[in-house]
TITORLO-357305 format. One record per atom (N, C-alpha, C): residue in three letters; x, y, z. Coordinates in steps of 0.1 Angstrom, whole numbers, plus 2048, in hexadecimal, padded with zeros to 3 digits. Layout:
N
r / east / north / up
ALA / X / Y / Z
...
This chain:
253
r / east / north / up
UNK / C2F / EED / 3CB
UNK / C2B / EF9 / 3D5
UNK / C34 / EFB / 3E0
UNK / C31 / F0C / 3E0
UNK / C38 / F10 / 3E4
UNK / C31 / F0E / 3F9
UNK / C3C / F0E / 400
UNK / C39 / F0E / 40F
UNK / C2F / F17 / 415
UNK / C33 / F24 / 40F
UNK / C25 / F30 / 412
UNK / C19 / F2E / 40D
UNK / C1B / F21 / 404
UNK / C0C / F20 / 401
UNK / C00 / F1B / 408
UNK / C08 / F14 / 412
UNK / BFF / F0B / 41F
UNK / C00 / F14 / 428
UNK / C05 / F21 / 429
UNK / BFF / F25 / 434
UNK / BF3 / F2B / 433
UNK / BED / F30 / 43A
UNK / BE0 / F38 / 43A
UNK / BDE / F42 / 448
UNK / BD6 / F4E / 443
UNK / BD5 / F53 / 452
UNK / BCB / F4E / 45A
UNK / BCB / F51 / 462
UNK / BC0 / F4F / 46F
UNK / BB2 / F4F / 46A
UNK / BAD / F5B / 462
UNK / BA0 / F5E / 45B
UNK / BA0 / F53 / 452
UNK / BA6 / F51 / 44B
UNK / BA3 / F45 / 43F
UNK / BA3 / F3A / 445
UNK / BAB / F35 / 44E
UNK / BAA / F28 / 457
UNK / B9B / F27 / 45A
UNK / B96 / F34 / 462
UNK / B88 / F31 / 462
UNK / B7C / F32 / 45B
UNK / B7F / F37 / 451
UNK / B73 / F36 / 445
UNK / B76 / F29 / 43D
UNK / B83 / F23 / 440
UNK / B85 / F15 / 434
UNK / B79 / F0A / 445
UNK / B7C / F10 / 44E
UNK / B77 / F09 / 45D
UNK / B66 / F03 / 454
UNK / B62 / F0F / 45B
UNK / B56 / F16 / 455
UNK / B4F / F0A / 446
UNK / B58 / F0A / 43E
UNK / B53 / F04 / 434
UNK / B52 / EF7 / 435
UNK / B5B / EEE / 43D
UNK / B59 / EE1 / 443
UNK / B4F / EDB / 44B
UNK / B4B / EE9 / 454
UNK / B46 / EE3 / 461
UNK / B3C / EEF / 467
UNK / B33 / EEC / 46A
UNK / B29 / EF7 / 46D
UNK / B2D / EFE / 47D
UNK / B36 / EF5 / 481
UNK / B37 / EF7 / 490
UNK / B4B / EFA / 490
UNK / B50 / F0A / 493
UNK / B5E / F09 / 492
UNK / B63 / F0A / 4A0
UNK / B6E / F09 / 4A4
UNK / B71 / F05 / 4B4
UNK / B7C / F09 / 4B4
UNK / B85 / F18 / 4BD
UNK / B8E / F1D / 4BB
UNK / B90 / F21 / 4C9
UNK / B9F / F20 / 4D0
UNK / BA3 / F1D / 4DD
UNK / BA9 / F2F / 4DF
UNK / BAE / F31 / 4EB
UNK / BB1 / F3A / 4F1
UNK / BBC / F36 / 4FB
UNK / BC9 / F3C / 502
UNK / BCF / F32 / 50A
UNK / BD1 / F3C / 512
UNK / BC9 / F33 / 522
UNK / BCB / F3D / 531
UNK / BCA / F31 / 539
UNK / BCE / F39 / 547
UNK / BCF / F30 / 550
UNK / BD0 / F3A / 55C
UNK / BC6 / F3B / 560
UNK / BC4 / F46 / 56B
UNK / BC5 / F51 / 565
UNK / BC5 / F5B / 56C
UNK / BC6 / F6B / 566
UNK / BD1 / F69 / 556
UNK / BDA / F5F / 55B
UNK / BE4 / F5D / 54F
UNK / BE0 / F59 / 547
UNK / BE3 / F64 / 535
UNK / BDD / F5E / 52C
UNK / BE6 / F66 / 51B
UNK / BE3 / F5D / 514
UNK / BEC / F63 / 508
UNK / BE2 / F67 / 501
UNK / BE6 / F78 / 501
UNK / BDD / F80 / 4FC
UNK / BDE / F7F / 4EB
UNK / BE3 / F7D / 4E5
UNK / BE1 / F7C / 4D6
UNK / BD5 / F70 / 4D6
UNK / BD6 / F69 / 4D9
UNK / BCD / F5E / 4D7
UNK / BBB / F64 / 4D1
UNK / BBB / F6B / 4DD
UNK / BAC / F76 / 4E0
UNK / BAE / F7F / 4D5
UNK / BB8 / F84 / 4D6
UNK / BB9 / F92 / 4CB
UNK / BB7 / F87 / 4BC
UNK / BBD / F7C / 4B8
UNK / BBA / F76 / 4AA
UNK / BAB / F73 / 4AB
UNK / BA1 / F6F / 4B5
UNK / B93 / F6C / 4B7
UNK / B90 / F7A / 4B4
UNK / B8F / F85 / 4B6
UNK / B89 / F94 / 4B0
UNK / B8D / F8C / 4A2
UNK / B99 / F93 / 4A0
UNK / B9B / F8F / 490
UNK / B96 / F8A / 488
UNK / B8F / F79 / 489
UNK / B88 / F72 / 481
UNK / B7E / F73 / 481
UNK / B76 / F7F / 489
UNK / B6A / F84 / 48A
UNK / B60 / F83 / 47C
UNK / B6B / F89 / 472
UNK / B63 / F8D / 468
UNK / B62 / F80 / 459
UNK / B6A / F79 / 45E
UNK / B6A / F6C / 453
UNK / B61 / F63 / 45A
UNK / B5E / F63 / 466
UNK / B55 / F58 / 46C
UNK / B44 / F64 / 465
UNK / B47 / F6F / 468
UNK / B38 / F79 / 464
UNK / B35 / F75 / 457
UNK / B40 / F76 / 44E
UNK / B3E / F73 / 43F
UNK / B37 / F64 / 43B
UNK / B3E / F56 / 444
UNK / B37 / F4E / 444
UNK / B2E / F48 / 448
UNK / B21 / F52 / 44F
UNK / B17 / F52 / 450
UNK / B19 / F56 / 462
UNK / B21 / F53 / 46B
UNK / B20 / F4E / 476
UNK / B1A / F5A / 47D
UNK / B11 / F59 / 487
UNK / B0E / F64 / 490
UNK / B0A / F62 / 49F
UNK / B12 / F56 / 4A3
UNK / B13 / F54 / 4B1
UNK / B1E / F52 / 4B7
UNK / B24 / F52 / 4C2
UNK / B31 / F54 / 4C6
UNK / B2A / F48 / 4D7
UNK / B32 / F3F / 4D5
UNK / B32 / F37 / 4E2
UNK / B3F / F37 / 4ED
UNK / B3F / F3A / 4F4
UNK / B46 / F3E / 4FF
UNK / B4B / F3B / 512
UNK / B55 / F31 / 50C
UNK / B55 / F2B / 517
UNK / B54 / F38 / 524
UNK / B5D / F41 / 521
UNK / B61 / F4A / 531
UNK / B56 / F52 / 532
UNK / B48 / F53 / 52D
UNK / B3C / F59 / 530
UNK / B31 / F54 / 53F
UNK / B33 / F5A / 548
UNK / B2B / F54 / 553
UNK / B1F / F4E / 54F
UNK / B1B / F41 / 556
UNK / B0B / F41 / 550
UNK / B03 / F3D / 55B
UNK / B03 / F34 / 561
UNK / AFB / F31 / 56C
UNK / AEC / F2B / 567
UNK / AE8 / F1F / 56F
UNK / ADD / F17 / 572
UNK / ADC / F14 / 55F
UNK / AD4 / F0C / 55C
UNK / AD3 / EFF / 556
UNK / AD5 / F03 / 547
UNK / ADD / EFC / 53C
UNK / ADE / F00 / 530
UNK / AE6 / F0A / 527
UNK / AE2 / F0E / 521
UNK / AEB / F1A / 518
UNK / AE6 / F28 / 51B
UNK / AF0 / F30 / 51B
UNK / AE5 / F3E / 51D
UNK / AEA / F48 / 513
UNK / ADF / F4D / 50C
UNK / AE3 / F59 / 4FF
UNK / AE5 / F64 / 505
UNK / AEE / F6B / 4FF
UNK / AF1 / F79 / 501
UNK / AF2 / F82 / 4FA
UNK / AEC / F8C / 4F6
UNK / AED / F98 / 4ED
UNK / AEF / FA9 / 4F4
UNK / AF2 / FA7 / 500
UNK / AF8 / FBA / 504
UNK / B04 / FB0 / 50D
UNK / B10 / FBC / 50C
UNK / B1A / FB7 / 513
UNK / B20 / FB4 / 521
UNK / B21 / FA5 / 521
UNK / B22 / FA3 / 52F
UNK / B2D / FA8 / 538
UNK / B28 / FAA / 549
UNK / B32 / FB1 / 553
UNK / B3E / FAE / 54F
UNK / B47 / FB6 / 54D
UNK / B52 / FB4 / 551
UNK / B5B / FAA / 559
UNK / B59 / F9D / 55E
UNK / B5A / F96 / 569
UNK / B62 / F8B / 566
UNK / B73 / F8B / 56B
UNK / B78 / F7D / 569
UNK / B80 / F80 / 55E
UNK / B81 / F74 / 554
UNK / B89 / F73 / 545
UNK / B7E / F7C / 53B
UNK / B70 / F80 / 541
UNK / B69 / F89 / 536
UNK / B6E / F96 / 538
UNK / B77 / F9E / 544
UNK / B79 / FA8 / 545
UNK / B86 / FAB / 543
UNK / B8B / FA2 / 53C
UNK / B9B / FA2 / 534
UNK / B99 / FAC / 529
UNK / BA5 / FB3 / 526
UNK / BA3 / FBE / 51F
UNK / BA1 / FB9 / 50D
UNK / BA9 / FB0 / 50C
UNK / BA2 / FA9 / 502
UNK / B9A / FA1 / 4FD
UNK / B94 / F9A / 508
UNK / B8D / F94 / 509
UNK / B7C / F9C / 505
UNK / B7F / FA7 / 50F
UNK / B71 / FB4 / 50A
UNK / B75 / FB8 / 4FA
UNK / B7E / FBB / 4F5
UNK / B80 / FBD / 4E8
UNK / B7A / FB2 / 4E1
UNK / B7B / FA8 / 4E3
UNK / B75 / F99 / 4DC
UNK / B67 / F9D / 4DF
UNK / B62 / F9C / 4E9
UNK / B51 / F9B / 4E7
UNK / B4D / FA8 / 4E3
UNK / B52 / FB3 / 4E2
UNK / B4B / FC1 / 4DA
UNK / B4B / FC1 / 4CF
UNK / B59 / FB7 / 4C9
UNK / B55 / FB9 / 4BD
UNK / B4A / FAA / 4B6
UNK / B4B / FA0 / 4BD
UNK / B3F / F9A / 4B8
UNK / B34 / FA0 / 4B8
UNK / B2E / FA6 / 4C6
UNK / B1F / FAD / 4C6
UNK / B1F / FBB / 4BA
UNK / B2D / FC0 / 4B8
UNK / B29 / FCC / 4AE
UNK / B24 / FC4 / 4A4
UNK / B29 / FB9 / 4A0
UNK / B25 / FB5 / 491
UNK / B16 / FAA / 496
UNK / B11 / FB0 / 4A2
UNK / B05 / FA9 / 49F
UNK / B00 / F9A / 4A7
UNK / B0D / F99 / 4A9
UNK / B0B / F8A / 4AF
UNK / B05 / F85 / 4BA
UNK / B02 / F7D / 4BF
UNK / AFC / F75 / 4CE
UNK / B08 / F6B / 4D0
UNK / B0B / F70 / 4DF
UNK / B14 / F69 / 4E7
UNK / B0C / F5A / 4F0
UNK / B11 / F51 / 4EE
UNK / B0C / F45 / 4F9
UNK / B18 / F42 / 503
UNK / B0D / F42 / 50D
UNK / B18 / F3D / 51B
UNK / B15 / F31 / 51D
UNK / B1D / F26 / 51B
UNK / B20 / F17 / 51D
UNK / B28 / F0E / 524
UNK / B2F / F1A / 52C
UNK / B3D / F11 / 539
UNK / B2C / F0C / 542
UNK / B34 / F00 / 546
UNK / B2D / EF2 / 54F
UNK / B2A / F03 / 55C
UNK / B1D / F01 / 561
UNK / B1C / F09 / 570
UNK / B24 / F02 / 57C
UNK / B28 / F0C / 581
UNK / B31 / F0A / 58B
UNK / B2B / EFD / 594
UNK / B21 / EFF / 59C
UNK / B1D / EED / 5A1
UNK / B1E / EE0 / 598
UNK / B20 / EE3 / 58A
UNK / B1F / ED7 / 580
UNK / B2D / ED2 / 585
UNK / B3A / EDB / 585
UNK / B45 / EDA / 587
UNK / B4E / ED2 / 594
UNK / B46 / ED7 / 59C
UNK / B4E / ECD / 5A6
UNK / B58 / ED5 / 5AD
UNK / B59 / ED6 / 5BA
UNK / B67 / EE0 / 5BF
UNK / B69 / ED1 / 5CD
UNK / B78 / ED0 / 5CD
UNK / B83 / ED4 / 5C0
UNK / B83 / ECB / 5B4
UNK / B88 / ED6 / 5A9
UNK / B87 / ECA / 59E
UNK / B8D / EBD / 5A1
UNK / B88 / EB1 / 59A
UNK / B92 / EA9 / 595
UNK / B8B / EA3 / 588
UNK / B91 / E92 / 586
UNK / B90 / E92 / 578
UNK / B80 / E8E / 577
UNK / B79 / E8A / 57D
UNK / B6A / E8A / 57E
UNK / B63 / E97 / 57A
UNK / B69 / EA3 / 584
UNK / B61 / EAC / 584
UNK / B66 / EB3 / 573
UNK / B6F / EB1 / 570
UNK / B73 / EB5 / 566
UNK / B6F / EB3 / 557
UNK / B6C / EA6 / 555
UNK / B66 / E9C / 54B
UNK / B57 / E9D / 552
UNK / B52 / EA1 / 55C
UNK / B44 / EA5 / 558
UNK / B42 / EB3 / 555
UNK / B48 / EBB / 559
UNK / B4A / ECF / 551
UNK / B4B / EC6 / 545
UNK / B56 / EC1 / 53A
UNK / B55 / EBD / 531
UNK / B46 / EBB / 52B
UNK / B45 / EB4 / 52D
UNK / B35 / EAB / 528
UNK / B29 / EB6 / 52B
UNK / B29 / EBE / 53A
UNK / B1C / EC9 / 53A
UNK / B1F / ED2 / 52B
UNK / B2F / ED5 / 52D
UNK / B30 / EDD / 51E
UNK / B2F / EDD / 511
UNK / B2F / ED3 / 50F
UNK / B2E / EC9 / 500
UNK / B19 / ECC / 504
UNK / B14 / EC6 / 50B
UNK / B05 / EC8 / 50C
UNK / B02 / ED2 / 508
UNK / B06 / EE0 / 50C
UNK / B00 / EEC / 50C
UNK / AFF / EF1 / 501
UNK / B0E / EED / 4FB
UNK / B0D / EEE / 4EC
UNK / B08 / EF0 / 4E4
UNK / B09 / EDE / 4E4
UNK / AF9 / ED9 / 4E0
UNK / AEC / EDE / 4DD
UNK / AE6 / EE3 / 4E9
UNK / ADD / EE7 / 4EE
UNK / AD8 / EF7 / 4E8
UNK / AE3 / EFD / 4E8
UNK / AE7 / F06 / 4E0
UNK / AE3 / F06 / 4D4
UNK / AE9 / EFD / 4CD
UNK / AEA / F00 / 4BB
UNK / ADA / EF7 / 4BC
UNK / AD5 / EF1 / 4C4
UNK / AC9 / EEB / 4C4
UNK / ABE / EF9 / 4C0
UNK / AC2 / F05 / 4C8
UNK / AB8 / F12 / 4C8
UNK / AB9 / F18 / 4BE
UNK / AC4 / F19 / 4B4
UNK / AC9 / F22 / 4AC
UNK / AC3 / F1E / 4A1
UNK / AC2 / F25 / 492
UNK / AC0 / F21 / 48A
UNK / AC8 / F12 / 481
UNK / AC0 / F08 / 47D
UNK / AC8 / EFA / 478
UNK / AD3 / F00 / 46E
UNK / ADD / EF6 / 470
UNK / AE9 / EF9 / 468
UNK / AF2 / F07 / 46A
UNK / AEB / F0E / 472
UNK / AF4 / F20 / 472
UNK / B06 / F18 / 47B
UNK / B0A / F25 / 471
UNK / B18 / F21 / 479
UNK / B1A / F25 / 484
UNK / B23 / F23 / 48F
UNK / B26 / F1F / 49D
UNK / B34 / F23 / 49E
UNK / B39 / F2E / 4A6
UNK / B44 / F31 / 4A6
UNK / B44 / F2B / 4B6
UNK / B4E / F26 / 4BB
UNK / B55 / F21 / 4CB
UNK / B5F / F25 / 4D3
UNK / B5C / F2E / 4D8
UNK / B6C / F32 / 4DF
UNK / B6C / F2D / 4ED
UNK / B78 / F23 / 4EA
UNK / B7B / F1E / 4FD
UNK / B86 / F21 / 4FD
UNK / B8C / F1C / 509
UNK / B98 / F1D / 50C
UNK / BA0 / F11 / 50B
UNK / BAE / F12 / 509
UNK / BB6 / F08 / 50C
UNK / BB5 / EFC / 503
UNK / BB4 / EF2 / 507
UNK / BB5 / EE3 / 4FE
UNK / BA5 / EDF / 501
UNK / B9A / EE8 / 4FE
UNK / B8D / EE0 / 509
UNK / B8A / ED9 / 4F7
UNK / B89 / EE0 / 4EE
UNK / B86 / EDE / 4E0
UNK / B8D / ECF / 4D9
UNK / B92 / EC9 / 4E1
UNK / BA1 / EC0 / 4DA
UNK / B93 / EB3 / 4DA
UNK / B94 / EAA / 4CF
UNK / B8A / EA0 / 4C7
UNK / B91 / E96 / 4CE
UNK / B9A / E96 / 4D6
UNK / BA1 / E85 / 4DA
UNK / B9E / E86 / 4E6
UNK / B9D / E7F / 4EE
UNK / BA0 / E7E / 4FE
UNK / BB0 / E7B / 502
UNK / BB6 / E7C / 50D
UNK / BC0 / E80 / 512
UNK / BBF / E75 / 51D
UNK / BC2 / E6C / 521
UNK / BC1 / E61 / 529
UNK / BB3 / E5F / 52D
UNK / BB3 / E64 / 53D
UNK / BA2 / E65 / 53E
UNK / B98 / E71 / 53C
UNK / BA1 / E75 / 537
UNK / B9E / E86 / 536
UNK / B91 / E89 / 529
UNK / B8A / E8B / 529
UNK / B82 / E8A / 51D
UNK / B78 / E9A / 51D
UNK / B84 / EA1 / 510
UNK / B83 / EAC / 50F
UNK / B72 / EAE / 50A
UNK / B6C / EBF / 508
UNK / B60 / EC0 / 507
UNK / B60 / EBB / 4F7
UNK / B6C / EBF / 4EE
UNK / B68 / EBA / 4DF
UNK / B67 / EAD / 4DC
UNK / B6A / EA7 / 4E3
UNK / B67 / E95 / 4E2
UNK / B5A / E94 / 4E4
UNK / B52 / E9C / 4F0
UNK / B48 / E9A / 4F6
UNK / B3B / EA1 / 4EB
UNK / B41 / EAE / 4E4
UNK / B37 / EB0 / 4DE
UNK / B37 / EA8 / 4CD
UNK / B3D / EA3 / 4CD
UNK / B3E / E9E / 4BD
UNK / B34 / E8E / 4C2
UNK / B36 / E88 / 4CD
UNK / B2B / E83 / 4D2
UNK / B1C / E81 / 4D4
UNK / B1D / E8F / 4DF
UNK / B10 / E94 / 4DF
UNK / B08 / E9A / 4D3
UNK / B0E / E9E / 4CB
UNK / B07 / EA4 / 4BB
UNK / B08 / E9F / 4B3
UNK / B14 / E98 / 4AE
UNK / B13 / E91 / 4A1
UNK / B1C / E97 / 498
UNK / B20 / EA6 / 49C
UNK / B26 / EB0 / 48E
UNK / B37 / EAC / 496
UNK / B40 / EAF / 488
UNK / B4C / EAF / 48D
UNK / B4E / EBB / 487
UNK / B58 / EC1 / 497
UNK / B54 / ED4 / 494
UNK / B66 / ED3 / 490
UNK / B67 / EDE / 488
UNK / B74 / EE3 / 484
UNK / B7A / EE9 / 48D
UNK / B84 / EDF / 495
UNK / B8F / EE7 / 49F
UNK / B9A / EEC / 49F
UNK / B9F / EFA / 4A2
UNK / BAA / F00 / 49F
UNK / BB0 / F07 / 4AB
UNK / BBA / F03 / 4AC
UNK / BC3 / F01 / 4B7
UNK / BCF / F0E / 4B7
UNK / BCD / F16 / 4BF
UNK / BDC / F23 / 4BC
UNK / BE3 / F25 / 4C8
UNK / BEB / F17 / 4D1
UNK / BED / F13 / 4DA
UNK / C00 / F0E / 4D9
UNK / BFC / F0D / 4CB
UNK / C0A / F05 / 4C5
UNK / C18 / F0A / 4C8
UNK / C1B / F19 / 4C7
UNK / C29 / F22 / 4CC
UNK / C22 / F23 / 4D9
UNK / C19 / F24 / 4E5
UNK / C17 / F2D / 4ED
UNK / C1D / F21 / 4FB
UNK / C23 / F25 / 501
UNK / C24 / F25 / 510
UNK / C21 / F2D / 51B
UNK / C15 / F26 / 526
UNK / C0D / F30 / 52E
UNK / C16 / F2C / 53A
UNK / C23 / F27 / 53B
UNK / C2C / F24 / 549
UNK / C35 / F21 / 543
UNK / C42 / F24 / 54A
UNK / C50 / F22 / 544
UNK / C52 / F0F / 545
UNK / C4C / F0A / 54B
UNK / C4A / EFD / 551
UNK / C49 / EF5 / 546
UNK / C43 / EFE / 537
UNK / C3D / EF2 / 52D
UNK / C3E / EFD / 522
UNK / C49 / EF6 / 51C
UNK / C4B / EFB / 50F
UNK / C41 / EF7 / 505
UNK / C40 / F02 / 4F6
UNK / C36 / F03 / 4F2
UNK / C36 / EF1 / 4E6
UNK / C2E / EF4 / 4DF
UNK / C2E / EE5 / 4D7
UNK / C37 / EE8 / 4C9
UNK / C35 / EF2 / 4C9
UNK / C41 / EF8 / 4BC
UNK / C48 / F00 / 4BC
UNK / C53 / F01 / 4B9
UNK / C5D / F09 / 4BC
UNK / C60 / F15 / 4B3
UNK / C63 / F1F / 4B4
UNK / C5E / F2B / 4AF
UNK / C6D / F32 / 4AC
UNK / C70 / F28 / 49D
UNK / C82 / F2A / 49B
UNK / C84 / F36 / 494
UNK / C8C / F38 / 48B
UNK / C90 / F47 / 484
UNK / C89 / F41 / 478
UNK / C87 / F36 / 472
UNK / C83 / F2F / 468
UNK / C6E / F36 / 466
UNK / C6D / F31 / 473
UNK / C5B / F34 / 474
UNK / C5C / F43 / 479
UNK / C64 / F48 / 47F
UNK / C5F / F55 / 482
UNK / C60 / F5D / 472
UNK / C68 / F5A / 46E
UNK / C6A / F60 / 45F
UNK / C5E / F5D / 452
UNK / C58 / F4B / 455
UNK / C50 / F4D / 44F
UNK / C40 / F55 / 453
UNK / C3E / F51 / 45F
UNK / C34 / F58 / 464
UNK / C2F / F69 / 461
UNK / C3C / F73 / 467
UNK / C3E / F7D / 462
UNK / C38 / F7F / 454
UNK / C3D / F7C / 44C
UNK / C35 / F79 / 43F
UNK / C27 / F7C / 441
UNK / C22 / F74 / 44A
UNK / C14 / F77 / 450
UNK / C0C / F80 / 456
UNK / C18 / F87 / 459
UNK / C16 / F94 / 469
UNK / C14 / F8D / 473
UNK / C1D / F81 / 471
UNK / C22 / F7C / 481
UNK / C1B / F6E / 486
UNK / C0C / F67 / 47D
UNK / C03 / F62 / 481
UNK / BFE / F5C / 475
UNK / BFF / F50 / 478
UNK / BF9 / F48 / 46B
UNK / BF7 / F38 / 46F
UNK / BF3 / F33 / 466
UNK / BF3 / F22 / 464
UNK / BED / F19 / 45D
UNK / BE8 / F0E / 45E
UNK / BE8 / F03 / 456
UNK / BDD / EFB / 45E
UNK / BD5 / EF5 / 451
UNK / BCD / EE8 / 456
UNK / BCF / EDC / 454
UNK / BCC / ED3 / 458
UNK / BD3 / EC5 / 454
UNK / BD1 / EBD / 446
UNK / BD9 / EBB / 441
UNK / BDA / EB5 / 436
UNK / BE3 / EBF / 42D
UNK / BE0 / ECC / 431
UNK / BE9 / ED6 / 42A
UNK / BF8 / EDE / 42E
UNK / BFC / ED5 / 434
UNK / C04 / EDC / 43E
UNK / C0F / EDE / 438
UNK / C1B / EEB / 43B
UNK / C26 / EE9 / 436
UNK / C2F / EE4 / 437
UNK / C3A / EE0 / 42E
UNK / C44 / EDA / 431
UNK / C4B / ED7 / 43F
UNK / C49 / ECE / 448
UNK / C52 / ECF / 454
UNK / C4B / ED2 / 460
UNK / C39 / ED2 / 45A
UNK / C32 / ED5 / 46C
UNK / C29 / ECB / 467
UNK / C1E / EC9 / 473
UNK / C15 / EC4 / 474
UNK / C0C / ECE / 47F
UNK / BFC / EC9 / 47B
UNK / BF2 / ECB / 486
UNK / BF7 / EC7 / 492
UNK / BF9 / ECD / 49B
UNK / BF9 / ECB / 4AA
UNK / BED / EC4 / 4B1
UNK / BEE / EB6 / 4B6
UNK / BE4 / EB2 / 4BD
UNK / BD7 / EB1 / 4B9
UNK / BCF / EAA / 4BE
UNK / BC0 / EAA / 4B8
UNK / BBA / EB1 / 4B5
UNK / BBA / EB7 / 4A8
UNK / BB5 / EC9 / 4A3
UNK / BB5 / EC9 / 496
UNK / BB0 / ECF / 489
UNK / BAD / ED0 / 481
UNK / BB5 / ED8 / 47D
UNK / BBA / EE4 / 482
UNK / BC4 / EF2 / 47C
UNK / BCD / EF3 / 48A
UNK / BD8 / EF9 / 485
UNK / BE1 / EFF / 48F
UNK / BE6 / F0E / 487
UNK / BE1 / F17 / 495
UNK / BE7 / F24 / 492
UNK / BF7 / F27 / 49E
UNK / BFE / F2A / 496
UNK / C0C / F2F / 497
UNK / C0F / F3F / 49A
UNK / C15 / F41 / 4A3
UNK / C18 / F51 / 4A5
UNK / C29 / F53 / 4AA
UNK / C2B / F64 / 4A9
UNK / C36 / F65 / 4AB
UNK / C33 / F6B / 4B9
UNK / C26 / F6F / 4BD
UNK / C20 / F7C / 4CA
UNK / C1B / F6F / 4D0
UNK / C26 / F66 / 4D9
UNK / C21 / F62 / 4E3
UNK / C21 / F65 / 4F2
UNK / C1E / F71 / 4F5
UNK / C24 / F75 / 501
UNK / C15 / F75 / 50A
UNK / C1A / F72 / 514
UNK / C0C / F70 / 520
UNK / C08 / F7C / 528
UNK / C01 / F7E / 52A
UNK / BFC / F8B / 531
UNK / BF7 / F87 / 540
UNK / BF3 / F8E / 54D
UNK / BEF / F8B / 559
UNK / BF6 / F85 / 560
UNK / BF0 / F86 / 56C
UNK / BF4 / F7C / 578
UNK / BF5 / F6D / 579
UNK / C01 / F63 / 576
UNK / C00 / F58 / 576
UNK / BF5 / F52 / 584
UNK / BF3 / F48 / 582
UNK / BEE / F3E / 594
UNK / BF9 / F40 / 59B
UNK / BF8 / F40 / 5AA
UNK / C01 / F3D / 5B2
UNK / C09 / F30 / 5B5
UNK / C04 / F27 / 5A8
UNK / C0A / F18 / 5AC
UNK / C03 / F16 / 5A0
UNK / C0D / F13 / 594
UNK / C08 / F12 / 582
UNK / C03 / EFF / 583
UNK / BFE / EFC / 580
UNK / BFB / EEE / 57E
UNK / BF4 / EEF / 570
UNK / BF4 / EE4 / 564
UNK / BEC / EE5 / 557
UNK / BE0 / EE4 / 554
UNK / BD6 / EE8 / 550
UNK / BCB / EE5 / 550
UNK / BC2 / EE9 / 53F
UNK / BBC / EE1 / 541
UNK / BB4 / EE0 / 534
UNK / BAA / EEC / 535
C-alpha cells in the first residue's frame, strides 16, 4: 500500500468518524486571544461532510451560556470573547447558514471557581460533559453531534489528576466519541514544541493534500502514530498563531 493512501483529508476523517460514532469531537488551539486560526478554518471546511452525515447540531465550548444546563442557539451570537474572532465568526456563520443549531455547553463561571485550581478544573470538565449529555437527550435519538472544544478537553484518558471532559463524557453517556486532534504540529508558545516535527518530507506529503491532512488510529502512515488519547490526528503546514498572547504563558487544557 502506498503511504499516501493512509492519509485522509479532514473532511474524510470527519465522515469516517460519524460512521464510527454518533458523536465526533474536534479541537482548536487557543490560549487567551492567541490561537491557531487554521484549526477553526478547518472546522468550517469540514461542516459539509458532517452535514452529509446527518449532523445538524454543533456544540461549542466558546459560546457563552449562563444558567443551568446547555443552551440551544439558532441565531448568530453576540461577537464577545472567542466568539468575536473573525475565523470563529466564519465558523459559526457557516453552521447557521446550513440551518444548524448551536449548543452552548461550557460550565457557568460560578461552576468553575476562581482562581482556577485542579479541583475547579475537574469540576468544569464534569459540568461540560453533563451539559453535553443533557443536550443529547434533548435532540433526536441517535442524531449526530459535532462537539467543538478548545485544546485537549476531549482527551479520552486522564493525565495524572486531571480528568478531561472526554473521559467524563464517556462515563456519563456510555458513548465512545470519535475524537480528532488538530494540534500535533502546533505550538501556542515558544516554550512548547509541537508533538510532531514538520520535516521536509512531511511538508511535501501535506502539500500534496493542500497543506493539511491526517490519519486515523490503526491506519497510520509508516513512521507516524495518532498522538495521545485520540482517534485521529490532523497535521498541517499552516500552524500560524494569531492574536495577543497572555502576559504570562502557562499551559492550559
